[in-house]
All heavy atoms as an XYZ file, in Angstrom:
778
protein
N     121.581    -26.007    112.771
C     121.679    -25.224    111.557
C     123.103    -24.677    111.441
O     123.668    -24.225    112.422
C     120.672    -24.061    111.652
C     119.974    -23.768    110.362
S     118.789    -22.374    110.369
C     117.673    -22.721    111.670
N     123.645    -24.704    110.247
C     124.981    -24.156    110.043
C     124.912    -22.648    109.817
O     123.834    -22.059    109.720
C     125.705    -24.875    108.908
C     125.086    -24.640    107.529
O     124.203    -23.784    107.393
O     125.513    -25.308    106.576
N     126.078    -22.015    109.735
C     126.182    -20.558    109.631
C     125.408    -20.020    108.425
O     124.631    -19.077    108.523
C     127.658    -20.147    109.543
C     127.860    -18.658    109.430
C     129.356    -18.338    109.200
N     129.498    -16.961    108.836
C     129.318    -16.468    107.611
N     128.984    -17.262    106.616
N     129.458    -15.188    107.370
N     125.612    -20.630    107.272
C     124.969    -20.150    106.052
C     123.450    -20.284    106.132
O     122.711    -19.376    105.758
C     125.504    -20.900    104.836
C     125.030    -20.330    103.531
C     125.783    -20.889    102.335
O     127.018    -20.831    102.335
O     125.097    -21.357    101.406
N     122.974    -21.415    106.641
C     121.527    -21.618    106.772
C     120.920    -20.603    107.744
O     119.815    -20.103    107.515
C     121.237    -23.042    107.240
N     121.647    -20.285    108.812
C     121.149    -19.302    109.772
C     121.080    -17.907    109.144
O     120.097    -17.180    109.349
C     122.019    -19.271    111.023
C     121.909    -20.518    111.856
S     123.038    -20.462    113.246
C     121.848    -20.237    114.547
N     122.097    -17.535    108.378
C     122.074    -16.239    107.703
C     120.910    -16.152    106.725
O     120.237    -15.121    106.625
C     123.393    -15.987    106.969
C     124.573    -15.561    107.821
C     125.834    -15.481    106.968
C     124.307    -14.226    108.493
N     120.652    -17.227    105.991
C     119.528    -17.250    105.064
C     118.214    -17.087    105.819
O     117.341    -16.320    105.404
C     119.510    -18.552    104.269
C     120.594    -18.640    103.233
C     120.543    -19.979    102.533
C     121.694    -20.139    101.573
N     121.671    -21.455    100.918
N     118.076    -17.802    106.918
C     116.849    -17.737    107.695
C     116.635    -16.326    108.253
O     115.522    -15.795    108.206
C     116.886    -18.763    108.839
C     115.552    -18.983    109.490
C     114.541    -19.604    108.542
O     114.858    -20.404    107.664
N     113.283    -19.236    108.721
N     117.685    -15.701    108.751
C     117.592    -14.323    109.258
C     117.194    -13.379    108.132
O     116.338    -12.505    108.307
C     118.920    -13.891    109.916
C     119.143    -14.666    111.205
C     118.938    -12.388    110.188
C     120.558    -14.562    111.767
N     117.795    -13.541    106.960
C     117.480    -12.693    105.815
C     116.012    -12.831    105.419
O     115.324    -11.830    105.185
C     118.390    -13.051    104.624
O     119.747    -12.851    105.000
C     118.076    -12.208    103.401
N     115.520    -14.058    105.361
C     114.121    -14.307    104.997
C     113.186    -13.672    106.029
O     112.229    -12.973    105.673
C     113.861    -15.822    104.876
C     114.569    -16.384    103.643
C     112.362    -16.122    104.835
C     114.641    -17.897    103.606
N     113.455    -13.905    107.295
C     112.566    -13.382    108.335
C     112.619    -11.861    108.411
O     111.589    -11.202    108.637
C     112.894    -14.023    109.671
C     112.484    -15.487    109.719
S     112.696    -16.273    111.318
C     114.475    -16.329    111.429
N     113.786    -11.272    108.229
C     113.886     -9.813    108.243
C     113.161     -9.198    107.048
O     112.548     -8.135    107.162
C     115.343     -9.363    108.278
C     115.988     -9.562    109.641
O     115.285     -9.946    110.604
O     117.206     -9.323    109.753
N     113.210     -9.871    105.899
C     112.448     -9.398    104.740
C     110.952     -9.453    105.035
O     110.206     -8.509    104.751
C     112.782    -10.223    103.491
C     112.027     -9.771    102.278
C     112.528     -8.750    101.487
C     110.812    -10.352    101.933
C     111.821     -8.315    100.364
C     110.109     -9.921    100.817
C     110.617     -8.905    100.035
N     110.509    -10.564    105.629
C     109.099    -10.703    105.977
C     108.684     -9.622    106.980
O     107.602     -9.034    106.851
C     108.836    -12.093    106.563
C     108.931    -13.211    105.561
S     108.875    -14.862    106.308
C     107.297    -14.827    107.134
N     109.529     -9.368    107.976
C     109.213     -8.343    108.977
C     109.107     -6.963    108.331
O     108.195     -6.186    108.642
C     110.268     -8.338    110.080
N     110.003     -6.666    107.417
C     109.969     -5.373    106.724
C     108.697     -5.252    105.887
O     108.024     -4.212    105.893
C     111.214     -5.202    105.836
O     112.377     -5.258    106.659
C     111.184     -3.888    105.079
N     108.356     -6.311    105.178
C     107.153     -6.301    104.350
C     105.901     -6.117    105.213
O     105.026     -5.302    104.894
C     107.084     -7.603    103.553
C     106.092     -7.541    102.409
O     106.029     -6.501    101.730
O     105.397     -8.548    102.198
N     105.816     -6.854    106.308
C     104.673     -6.719    107.205
C     104.633     -5.338    107.854
O     103.556     -4.763    108.047
C     104.698     -7.819    108.266
C     104.326     -9.206    107.761
C     104.755    -10.273    108.753
C     102.827     -9.283    107.483
N     105.803     -4.804    108.182
C     105.888     -3.462    108.768
C     105.287     -2.440    107.807
O     104.484     -1.578    108.214
C     107.351     -3.142    109.068
C     107.594     -1.743    109.498
N     108.243     -0.836    108.706
C     107.256     -1.082    110.626
C     108.314      0.324    109.332
N     107.721      0.193    110.499
N     105.650     -2.522    106.553
C     105.119     -1.593    105.560
C     103.609     -1.755    105.407
O     102.870     -0.772    105.306
C     105.826     -1.788    104.213
C     107.306     -1.402    104.198
C     107.952     -1.849    102.892
C     107.487      0.085    104.416
N     103.150     -2.987    105.403
C     101.715     -3.253    105.303
C     100.973     -2.663    106.507
O      99.921     -2.030    106.366
C     101.467     -4.760    105.207
C     100.004     -5.122    105.231
C      99.233     -5.028    104.083
C      99.394     -5.554    106.409
C      97.878     -5.351    104.099
C      98.050     -5.879    106.439
C      97.299     -5.766    105.292
O      95.973     -6.079    105.315
N     101.525     -2.882    107.703
C     100.868     -2.384    108.910
C     100.834     -0.856    108.968
O      99.970     -0.285    109.636
C     101.555     -2.950    110.153
C     101.234     -4.421    110.436
C     102.220     -5.002    111.439
C      99.791     -4.568    110.913
N     101.750     -0.192    108.275
C     101.704      1.266    108.212
C     100.407      1.754    107.578
O      99.904      2.822    107.924
C     102.892      1.826    107.428
C     104.172      1.829    108.230
O     104.157      1.677    109.449
N     105.281      1.991    107.543
N      99.878      0.984    106.637
C      98.656      1.390    105.949
C      97.425      0.603    106.417
O      96.303      0.947    106.041
C      98.804      1.229    104.424
O      99.119     -0.138    104.124
C      99.898      2.154    103.887
N      97.643     -0.456    107.202
C      96.536     -1.284    107.712
C      96.765     -1.562    109.205
O      96.900     -2.714    109.626
C      96.456     -2.605    106.946
C      96.241     -2.442    105.482
N      97.262     -2.163    104.602
C      95.095     -2.509    104.752
C      96.774     -2.080    103.379
N      95.455     -2.276    103.444
N      96.798     -0.532    110.029
C      97.170     -0.708    111.439
C      96.183     -1.533    112.265
O      96.550     -2.019    113.337
C      97.252      0.726    111.967
C      96.392      1.523    111.060
C      96.502      0.858    109.713
N      94.974     -1.742    111.769
C      93.973     -2.496    112.523
C      93.899     -3.965    112.120
O      93.017     -4.689    112.594
C      92.596     -1.840    112.365
C      92.576     -0.430    112.929
O      93.261     -0.186    113.946
O      91.892      0.427    112.339
N      94.788     -4.412    111.270
C      94.790     -5.809    110.819
C      95.453     -6.679    111.886
O      96.676     -6.780    111.957
C      95.525     -5.923    109.477
C      95.391     -7.301    108.859
O      95.229     -8.292    109.599
O      95.484     -7.385    107.622
N      94.644     -7.291    112.722
C      95.143     -8.078    113.855
C      95.969     -9.286    113.399
O      96.958     -9.645    114.043
C      93.983     -8.533    114.735
N      95.549     -9.915    112.308
C      96.285    -11.091    111.798
C      97.685    -10.693    111.328
O      98.661    -11.382    111.606
C      95.503    -11.750    110.661
C      96.139    -13.015    110.136
C      96.150    -14.150    111.150
O      95.317    -14.152    112.057
O      97.021    -15.037    111.017
N      97.783     -9.572    110.628
C      99.090     -9.092    110.172
C      99.973     -8.720    111.358
O     101.181     -9.003    111.360
C      98.930     -7.899    109.238
N      99.387     -8.105    112.379
C     100.157     -7.756    113.573
C     100.666     -9.005    114.281
O     101.817     -9.064    114.714
C      99.314     -6.909    114.525
C     100.017     -6.449    115.798
C     101.260     -5.621    115.471
C      99.044     -5.664    116.677
N      99.828    -10.030    114.343
C     100.240    -11.304    114.942
C     101.397    -11.918    114.145
O     102.377    -12.396    114.720
C      99.042    -12.253    114.983
C      99.331    -13.585    115.613
C      98.072    -14.449    115.633
C      98.378    -15.826    116.173
N      97.189    -16.692    116.164
N     101.276    -11.903    112.820
C     102.343    -12.438    111.966
C     103.636    -11.638    112.153
O     104.723    -12.215    112.245
C     101.913    -12.413    110.497
C     100.827    -13.421    110.173
S     100.059    -13.236    108.531
C     101.432    -12.988    107.456
N     103.520    -10.307    112.201
C     104.689     -9.449    112.396
C     105.379     -9.772    113.717
O     106.597     -9.976    113.763
C     104.270     -7.978    112.368
C     105.386     -7.030    112.690
C     106.335     -6.698    111.742
C     105.490     -6.467    113.955
C     107.376     -5.826    112.044
C     106.517     -5.599    114.270
C     107.463     -5.279    113.312
N     104.613     -9.821    114.810
C     105.202    -10.113    116.121
C     105.865    -11.484    116.142
O     106.945    -11.661    116.726
C     104.143    -10.002    117.213
C     103.712     -8.577    117.451
O     104.458     -7.639    117.192
N     102.495     -8.406    117.931
N     105.249    -12.454    115.491
C     105.797    -13.804    115.431
C     107.115    -13.846    114.664
O     108.097    -14.432    115.121
C     104.783    -14.754    114.804
C     105.230    -16.187    114.858
O     105.779    -16.634    115.852
N     104.981    -16.916    113.782
N     107.159    -13.215    113.498
C     108.379    -13.261    112.685
C     109.511    -12.477    113.349
O     110.676    -12.885    113.291
C     108.111    -12.814    111.231
C     107.988    -11.317    111.098
C     109.204    -13.321    110.311
N     109.183    -11.367    114.011
C     110.219    -10.601    114.720
C     110.787    -11.434    115.869
O     112.008    -11.459    116.084
C     109.647     -9.252    115.219
C     110.592     -8.589    116.204
C     109.385     -8.326    114.035
N     109.931    -12.141    116.582
C     110.383    -12.996    117.676
C     111.260    -14.144    117.167
O     112.320    -14.435    117.729
C     109.170    -13.554    118.417
O     109.560    -14.434    119.424
N     110.824    -14.784    116.088
C     111.611    -15.879    115.510
C     112.960    -15.387    115.003
O     113.978    -16.051    115.186
C     110.844    -16.543    114.375
C     109.671    -17.360    114.809
C     108.921    -17.951    113.630
O     109.348    -17.897    112.484
N     107.760    -18.519    113.911
N     112.969    -14.244    114.357
C     114.209    -13.673    113.846
C     115.169    -13.385    114.988
O     116.375    -13.655    114.893
C     113.918    -12.403    113.047
O     115.109    -11.846    112.549
N     114.653    -12.854    116.071
C     115.498    -12.551    117.234
C     116.107    -13.833    117.815
O     117.280    -13.852    118.197
C     114.700    -11.811    118.299
N     115.324    -14.901    117.844
C     115.833    -16.174    118.362
C     116.969    -16.715    117.500
O     118.009    -17.129    118.016
C     114.708    -17.207    118.447
C     113.714    -16.939    119.536
C     112.555    -17.922    119.506
O     112.398    -18.730    118.583
N     111.711    -17.847    120.517
N     116.774    -16.710    116.185
C     117.815    -17.206    115.279
C     119.035    -16.291    115.336
O     120.177    -16.753    115.352
C     117.290    -17.346    113.834
C     118.404    -17.752    112.881
C     116.150    -18.352    113.779
N     118.812    -14.979    115.379
C     119.915    -14.010    115.460
C     120.730    -14.235    116.742
O     121.955    -14.242    116.716
C     119.375    -12.583    115.402
C     120.441    -11.521    115.396
C     119.856    -10.132    115.202
N     119.577     -9.927    113.778
C     118.393     -9.964    113.211
N     117.310    -10.175    113.919
N     118.245     -9.778    111.915
N     120.052    -14.447    117.856
C     120.760    -14.699    119.116
C     121.564    -15.993    119.050
O     122.706    -16.049    119.517
C     119.782    -14.735    120.293
C     119.246    -13.369    120.643
O     119.875    -12.346    120.351
N     118.089    -13.337    121.263
N     120.975    -17.030    118.469
C     121.692    -18.299    118.325
C     122.900    -18.132    117.398
O     123.989    -18.642    117.681
C     120.755    -19.370    117.772
C     121.399    -20.738    117.691
C     120.442    -21.801    117.161
O     119.212    -21.587    117.153
O     120.946    -22.857    116.739
N     122.700    -17.415    116.289
C     123.807    -17.168    115.361
C     124.951    -16.458    116.088
O     126.104    -16.866    115.999
C     123.327    -16.318    114.174
C     124.449    -15.949    113.243
C     124.737    -16.733    112.140
C     125.282    -14.843    113.484
C     125.795    -16.439    111.297
C     126.337    -14.534    112.659
C     126.592    -15.336    111.568
O     127.655    -15.038    110.749
N     124.622    -15.394    116.801
C     125.657    -14.594    117.457
C     126.348    -15.365    118.572
O     127.524    -15.152    118.839
C     125.056    -13.281    117.960
C     124.701    -12.366    116.796
C     124.107    -11.039    117.210
O     123.634    -10.910    118.358
O     124.112    -10.117    116.367
N     125.638    -16.279    119.198
C     126.245    -17.122    120.229
C     127.313    -18.039    119.635
O     128.353    -18.271    120.243
C     125.147    -17.948    120.893
C     125.615    -18.783    122.054
C     124.455    -19.527    122.691
O     123.468    -18.869    123.060
O     124.551    -20.769    122.796
N     127.063    -18.535    118.418
C     127.982    -19.478    117.791
C     129.020    -18.823    116.878
O     130.140    -19.314    116.770
C     127.201    -20.508    116.975
C     126.428    -21.459    117.816
N     125.202    -21.145    118.347
C     126.704    -22.705    118.237
C     124.757    -22.161    119.052
N     125.650    -23.126    119.003
N     128.620    -17.745    116.188
C     129.476    -17.198    115.134
C     129.906    -15.756    115.327
O     130.648    -15.223    114.512
C     128.772    -17.336    113.771
C     128.387    -18.752    113.456
C     127.058    -19.143    113.499
C     129.345    -19.698    113.149
C     126.692    -20.454    113.224
C     128.990    -21.012    112.870
C     127.664    -21.393    112.914
N     129.437    -15.096    116.364
C     129.816    -13.714    116.607
C     128.737    -12.746    116.185
O     127.755    -13.114    115.546
N     128.901    -11.475    116.540
C     127.862    -10.479    116.296
C     127.666    -10.162    114.816
O     128.607    -10.195    114.031
C     128.375     -9.252    117.053
C     129.847     -9.435    117.129
C     130.085    -10.908    117.198
N     126.419     -9.855    114.474
C     126.093     -9.443    113.112
C     126.313     -7.949    112.908
O     126.530     -7.506    111.784
C     124.633     -9.796    112.787
C     124.370    -11.289    112.593
C     122.884    -11.578    112.606
C     124.999    -11.756    111.292
N     126.232     -7.186    113.969
C     126.490     -5.748    113.936
C     127.317     -5.386    115.173
O     127.217     -6.039    116.207
C     125.187     -4.910    113.886
C     124.460     -5.097    112.571
C     124.271     -5.242    115.030
N     128.118     -4.351    115.062
C     129.066     -4.038    116.125
C     128.403     -3.727    117.457
O     128.921     -4.104    118.514
C     129.953     -2.860    115.711
O     129.178     -1.703    115.510
N     127.255     -3.076    117.466
C     126.636     -2.711    118.739
C     126.006     -3.896    119.461
O     125.513     -3.752    120.564
C     125.609     -1.577    118.564
C     124.465     -1.878    117.638
C     123.342     -2.574    118.079
C     124.508     -1.457    116.325
C     122.301     -2.854    117.224
C     123.461     -1.717    115.469
C     122.359     -2.417    115.927
O     121.328     -2.690    115.077
N     126.037     -5.085    118.858
C     125.576     -6.299    119.543
C     126.751     -7.133    120.038
O     126.582     -8.258    120.474
C     124.685     -7.113    118.622
C     123.329     -6.441    118.375
C     122.424     -7.256    117.486
N     122.157     -8.580    117.981
C     121.053     -8.929    118.650
N     120.126     -8.041    118.895
N     120.874    -10.177    119.051
N     127.950     -6.587    119.987
C     129.139     -7.299    120.457
C     129.283     -7.093    121.959
O     129.961     -6.188    122.419
C     130.383     -6.782    119.728
O     131.513     -7.522    120.113
N     128.593     -7.941    122.730
C     128.575     -7.794    124.179
C     129.184     -9.011    124.859
O     128.622     -9.560    125.796
C     127.148     -7.576    124.662
C     126.515     -6.344    124.071
C     125.060     -6.215    124.468
O     124.495     -7.064    125.125
N     124.440     -5.133    124.060
N     130.325     -9.422    124.435
C     131.006    -10.573    125.022
C     131.931    -10.091    126.132
O     132.827     -9.286    125.883
C     131.802    -11.300    123.934
C     132.335    -12.636    124.399
O     132.604    -12.796    125.605
O     132.496    -13.518    123.552
N     131.749    -10.554    127.359
C     132.596    -10.088    128.465
C     134.059    -10.527    128.349
O     134.920     -9.970    129.012
C     131.942    -10.702    129.706
C     131.153    -11.851    129.204
C     130.758    -11.521    127.797
N     134.338    -11.489    127.460
C     135.712    -11.972    127.315
C     136.525    -11.163    126.318
O     137.735    -11.330    126.238
C     135.742    -13.450    126.884
O     135.120    -13.579    125.594
C     135.020    -14.321    127.891
N     135.875    -10.310    125.535
C     136.617     -9.492    124.577
C     135.754     -8.977    123.448
O     134.583     -9.306    123.327
N     136.363     -8.189    122.611
C     135.691     -7.555    121.481
C     135.657     -8.532    120.322
O     136.666     -8.770    119.662
C     136.441     -6.272    121.114
C     135.838     -5.449    120.023
C     136.378     -5.218    118.795
C     134.613     -4.731    120.045
N     135.564     -4.412    118.047
C     134.461     -4.087    118.809
C     133.616     -4.566    120.998
C     133.371     -3.303    118.483
C     132.525     -3.774    120.678
C     132.417     -3.148    119.434
N     134.501     -9.141    120.041
C     134.381    -10.187    119.026
C     134.097     -9.670    117.629
O     134.139    -10.423    116.666
C     133.281    -11.178    119.429
C     133.656    -11.956    120.673
C     132.672    -13.041    120.986
N     132.621    -14.013    119.900
C     131.595    -14.831    119.711
N     130.567    -14.803    120.493
N     131.602    -15.692    118.705
N     133.791     -8.403    117.481
C     133.420     -7.857    116.177
C     134.528     -8.075    115.152
O     134.264     -8.286    113.972
C     133.086     -6.377    116.324
C     132.713     -5.689    115.046
C     133.393     -4.679    114.442
C     131.592     -5.948    114.203
N     132.768     -4.292    113.285
C     131.648     -5.059    113.119
C     130.538     -6.857    114.255
C     130.706     -5.037    112.105
C     129.600     -6.832    113.243
C     129.697     -5.932    112.180
N     135.780     -8.054    115.572
C     136.907     -8.224    114.653
C     137.186     -9.683    114.294
O     137.976     -9.960    113.408
C     138.177     -7.630    115.248
C     138.104     -6.128    115.368
O     137.238     -5.500    114.808
N     139.030     -5.562    116.109
N     136.559    -10.641    114.990
C     136.865    -12.058    114.810
C     136.242    -12.688    113.570
O     136.691    -13.723    113.121
C     136.404    -12.866    116.034
C     137.173    -12.508    117.283
O     138.254    -11.891    117.175
O     136.694    -12.836    118.379
N     135.207    -12.112    113.050
C     134.445    -12.732    111.968
C     134.589    -11.923    110.685
O     134.971    -10.757    110.735
C     132.969    -12.769    112.341
S     132.652    -13.514    113.939
N     134.222    -12.534    109.555
C     134.132    -11.698    108.350
C     133.062    -10.636    108.585
O     132.027    -10.906    109.189
C     133.691    -12.667    107.257
C     133.741    -14.020    107.825
C     133.854    -13.909    109.304
N     133.309     -9.441    108.126
C     132.347     -8.363    108.296
C     131.284     -8.468    107.217
O     131.532     -8.999    106.128
C     133.055     -7.026    108.288
C     133.925     -6.817    109.498
C     133.993     -7.619    110.613
C     134.853     -5.775    109.733
N     134.884     -7.118    111.509
C     135.436     -5.978    110.996
C     135.257     -4.673    109.008
C     136.381     -5.131    111.544
C     136.203     -3.823    109.555
C     136.755     -4.049    110.812
N     130.082     -7.974    107.481
C     128.974     -8.158    106.523
C     129.265     -7.675    105.106
O     128.684     -8.190    104.162
C     127.837     -7.346    107.158
C     128.139     -7.398    108.620
C     129.650     -7.343    108.713
N     130.146     -6.750    104.916
C     130.438     -6.246    103.571
C     131.546     -7.050    102.884
O     131.852     -6.806    101.732
C     130.807     -4.758    103.615
C     131.920     -4.448    104.559
C     133.268     -4.524    104.316
C     131.792     -4.023    105.914
N     133.976     -4.175    105.425
C     133.088     -3.856    106.430
C     130.702     -3.764    106.754
C     133.332     -3.457    107.745
C     130.952     -3.365    108.049
C     132.254     -3.215    108.522
N     132.139     -8.032    103.559
C     133.158     -8.882    102.946
C     132.487    -10.063    102.234
O     131.509    -10.625    102.731
C     134.134     -9.402    104.000
C     134.966     -8.314    104.633
C     135.923     -8.858    105.673
O     135.456     -9.406    106.686
O     137.139     -8.741    105.444
N     133.031    -10.456    101.100
C     132.403    -11.527    100.320
C     132.362    -12.852    101.081
O     131.428    -13.636    100.902
C     133.114    -11.707     98.987
O     134.453    -12.100     99.186
N     133.310    -13.112    101.961
C     133.316    -14.373    102.703
C     132.181    -14.447    103.726
O     131.866    -15.513    104.225
C     134.658    -14.583    103.398
O     134.917    -13.532    104.310
N     131.554    -13.319    104.028
C     130.422    -13.299    104.962
C     129.145    -13.779    104.290
O     128.297    -14.405    104.914
C     130.212    -11.877    105.502
C     129.041    -11.746    106.440
C     129.182    -12.025    107.784
C     127.799    -11.354    105.976
C     128.114    -11.907    108.654
C     126.725    -11.234    106.835
C     126.879    -11.507    108.177
N     128.994    -13.499    103.022
C     127.750    -13.737    102.299
C     127.540    -15.202    101.954
O     128.409    -16.037    102.133
C     127.721    -12.873    101.039
C     127.684    -11.412    101.399
O     126.815    -10.980    102.138
N     128.641    -10.647    100.905
N     126.380    -15.509    101.431
C     126.002    -16.875    101.092
C     125.380    -16.907     99.710
O     124.987    -15.881     99.166
C     125.010    -17.432    102.120
C     123.777    -16.592    102.287
C     122.697    -16.743    101.440
C     123.707    -15.632    103.280
C     121.573    -15.954    101.579
C     122.577    -14.853    103.444
C     121.506    -15.020    102.586
N     125.266    -18.109     99.146
C     124.575    -18.324     97.875
C     123.191    -18.884     98.167
O     122.996    -19.623     99.117
C     125.347    -19.310     96.989
C     126.659    -18.728     96.543
O     126.744    -17.552     96.210
N     127.704    -19.530     96.560
N     122.223    -18.568     97.314
C     120.856    -19.034     97.534
C     120.633    -20.465     97.076
O     119.557    -21.006     97.234
C     119.858    -18.127     96.834
C     119.604    -16.894     97.622
C     120.066    -15.655     97.343
C     118.860    -16.766     98.829
N     119.645    -14.752     98.307
C     118.894    -15.430     99.229
C     118.158    -17.669     99.622
C     118.261    -14.955    100.365
C     117.517    -17.203    100.745
C     117.566    -15.868    101.115
N     121.600    -21.140     96.494
C     121.470    -22.540     96.075
C     120.285    -22.755     95.150
O     119.409    -23.572     95.396
C     121.364    -23.483     97.259
C     122.559    -23.422     98.168
O     123.675    -23.195     97.687
O     122.364    -23.595     99.378
N     120.238    -21.990     94.076
C     119.178    -22.140     93.077
C     117.774    -22.007     93.652
O     116.861    -22.731     93.286
C     119.314    -23.491     92.356
C     120.631    -23.599     91.631
O     121.149    -22.603     91.136
N     121.182    -24.790     91.561
N     117.608    -21.131     94.598
C     116.287    -20.840     95.138
C     115.818    -21.768     96.242
O     114.699    -21.642     96.703
N     116.627    -22.720     96.654
C     116.208    -23.613     97.735
C     116.174    -22.841     99.050
O     117.022    -22.018     99.322
C     117.186    -24.783     97.876
C     117.208    -25.702     96.700
C     118.209    -26.812     96.940
C     118.389    -27.679     95.724
N     119.469    -28.638     95.898
N     115.167    -23.142     99.863
C     115.075    -22.502    101.166
C     116.014    -23.195    102.142
O     116.345    -24.378    101.973
C     113.639    -22.577    101.685
C     112.694    -21.679    100.924
C     111.354    -21.568    101.589
O     111.282    -21.748    102.814
O     110.389    -21.299    100.882
N     116.433    -22.491    103.199
C     117.320    -23.102    104.192
C     116.586    -24.188    104.967
O     115.359    -24.210    105.019
C     117.706    -21.942    105.104
C     116.654    -20.926    104.904
C     116.132    -21.122    103.506
N     117.341    -25.070    105.544
C     116.755    -26.168    106.344
C     116.073    -25.636    107.561
O     116.402    -24.787    108.218
C     117.835    -27.141    106.766
C     118.486    -27.793    105.574
O     117.857    -27.892    104.519
N     119.709    -28.225    105.713
């Protein structure tokens, strides 16, 4: 997966996790929703770790590279070069 596809995938999974989190606040006994939440959080963490391994940290407190401070190496999340286009609603690969 390329950088843009990984960012899209992280965005989708984080949105799903947030939505499920809100649902679980009002339905804490829904085992299926809890399973879905745990699954999406785990998948998001895997993609996030892979992204950061290849492209650098997404947030400064995850910059744990023993060779140096990588936070300055990449476009920062608030810079336009960091962001991506949704490609007319197509989902990432």
